[in-house]
C-alpha positions, 0 to 999 in steps of 0.5 A, a space after each residue: 196429620 192424622 195419628 196412626 193406629 200403630 201396633 208394635 211387634 218385636 224386631 229381629 236385627 237384620 244382621 244376627 248379633 253375637 252378644 245380644 238379642 233384638 226385636 223387629 218393628 212394624 206399623 200400620 199405614 200410611 207408609 213403612 220403610 224397610 231398612 235392615 236394622 242392627 240394634 247395638 244394645 240389649 234394649 228393645 227397639 220399636 217403630 210405630 211409624 215408618 214412612 216412605 215417599 218415592 218419586 221417580 222420573 224414569 232416570 232419577 229417584 228421590 226417596 224420602 225415608 223415615 222411621 219413628 224409632 224409640 227404645 226402652 233406654 238410651 240406645 243406638 241402631 245401625 240401619 242398612 239400605 242397598 241402593 243401585 247408585 251413589 245417592 245424594 243425601 240431605 235432611 227431610 221434613 215431616 211436612 212432606 208426609 203431612 202434605 201427602 196425607 192431606 192429598 190422600 184425604 183430599 182425593 177420597 172418592 166422592 162416591 165413597 266422598 273419602 277413601 280408605 278403611 277397608 281394601 276394596 271399599 270406599 267411603 263416598 259420603 259421611 255426614 251428621 244429619 240430626 239424629 242420623 250419622 249417615 255413611 255411604 260406602 261403595 262395596 262389591 265384596 261381602 267380606 269388605 262390607 261385613 268388615 266395614 260394618 264391624 269397624 263402623 260399630 267400634 268407631 261409633 262406640 257401639 257395644 257388641 258386633 254383628 256377624 254376617 251369617 246364615 240368611 243375612 249373608 245370602 241376602 247381602 250376596 243376592 244384592 251384590 250379585 244384582 249389582 247393588 254397590 252402594 250401601 247406606 249405613 245410618 247410625 241413629 241415636 234413640 231415647 226412651 221417649 216416643 218420637 220421630 227421627 228426622 226424615 232422610 232424603 236419598 236421591 240416586 239414579 235408578 233404571 227402575 222405580 226401586 224400593 228394597 224389601 228383601 233386606 228385611 226378610 231375616 226378621 220374623 213376624 208380620 207387617 204392613 207396608 205402605 209406599 207412596 209412588 210419584 210417577 209420570 204415568 199411573 202405576 198399574 196393578 200388574 206393575 207391582 210385585 205379586 206379593 203387593 197390592 194397591 191400597 184402597 179407600 174405604 168403604 168404596 174399595 177404589 184404589 188410592 191413586 190420583 193425579 197431582 199438580 206441580 204446585 201440589 208436589 211442591 208442597 210435599 217436597 221442593 225437590 220432587 217437581 224438579 225431577 219432572 218439569 222444573 218450571 211448568 210453561 203454562 197454567 195449570 201445570 202438567 199432572 203427575 200420579 200418586 199411587 199407594 201400594 201395600 204389603 201385608 204378610 210375614 217378613 220372612 216372605 219378603 223375597 222380592 224388592 219393589 222394582 217397576 220399570 218404565 212402561 214402554 209405550 205408555 202414551 208414546 211409542 217408538 219402534 225401530 226396524 231393520 230389513 233383516 238381522 244379518 248382512 254382509 260387509 258392503 251391504 246397506 242396512 235399511 233402518 226405519 224409525 216410527 214414533 207415535 207422539 200420543 197413543 189412542 186414549 191418551 191426553 196431554 196438557 198443552 205445554 210448549 215442547 217438542 220431542 227429539 227422536 234419536 237413532 244411534 248405531 253402536 258397535 259391540 263395545 258400545 261406541 257410537 258409530 253413526 247417529 241421526 236426530 230429528 225434532 218433532 211436535 207430532 208423529 214421525 216416520 224416517 227411513 235411513 240407510 247405513 253401510 257398516 265399514 267393519 264386520 261385527 254385531 251392532 245395536 240399532 237404538 231409537 229413543 225419544 226425548 222430551 225437549 231433548 232432555 228427558 228420556 220418554 221411550 226407546 226401542 232397539 234391534 240388533 244386526 250382525 255384519 259378516 265378512 265378504 261382499 253382497 251376493 251377485 245374485 241380488 244385483 242380478 235379480 234387481 237388474 232383471 226386475 228393473 229391465 223387465 219393468 222398463 221393457 213392459 213400459 216400452 211395449 205398452 207405449 208402442 201399442 198405444 201409439 199404434 192404436 192412436 195412429 189406427 184411430 186417426 187413419 180411420 177418422 180420415 178415411 171416414 171423412 173422405 168417404 162421406 165427402 165422396 158420397 155427398 158431393 153434388 154430381 
């Protein structure tokens, strides 16, 4: 793997410490993983090589995260990482980053667990992995989280203690306010010898392609952050936060973005291909995309996280429509669903698969009250009727699922059902319309018969006259 020209900058602790000072670390490419770092001694902490690989299939994210940390003496640090759901945690390998680096070079453009401890907080995972002692807690209270951090520091024999105050408190409250309940606390043993701490892999459910950046904004100094994103569809420039940009090849200026096969991702990490299609049905296997994105600037300006939602209708499209937004009890709700299997400009490798289109009616409590399911290998259009039995607000949701297993696209509409029966005028108008159409048809048929009879009579009269004139006398 190519050595990095890393520059080391002092690191400010993510949480302000009461008994000592600390410093913040930065690096150059290929990747920078932003976790809040809490040193617990007066030695300086450096990070000459943070790296992160993010793979997301629209529902589950696999984050391979590592930092090259070393200290001027024997030391320990506590790293803090907010996540949207409880992660599965395992050890990683440096071969993942070597494989990604190899793919980047290959694609250079030719043109160029247990509960307890603190009330309201639960420990859901605790394990020693190499130099890491990883604890995952579920917490929704800032006070509970701060108390647990102090308790963990004391139990680990770390001198000093963090106090959550000022900007650090505001940032933690922001994550908690956005629903982040799971926190990874990683106590890392450091030595004075420059070396790479083993990568850690976190796998968790996420509604977006997610990476925490804001948590590092309490530190000072400038930094370069590079992340490698593995996704079904190519990430667009407009998908990434305004403070970031796509990394580019030199000197061509083309973005570092390319397609990779199932086999190539297998070389990066065996768990990544399983996020997509576990075993390809044909050869060559379907392709995914790797995109490199960067942030260059002040740490204090990191007032955002990387959160990229799935692009609705990227190559598939589903639309659900109702005739109107408001109905009366007893009226039939007309619902139409349109699914487009492949939009113009999109291509698809011929893998044996189908698409399961689901239509669901949910009440205000989220309970499914009616549903329909269709399987298709191409486009699909369906129109159904549904009569609600109770008044209230209902959600009409349509979605498509690859082989009935993986969500592709979805759409929804809302209808409100009011008490009472449908207005009589509607039925009257309908009856009048039908009767009018029927009367018009009878009127037209009547005149057609009269016309036909007249024509026949004219022919017979003509024949009789001709016979009379031509008859020999």
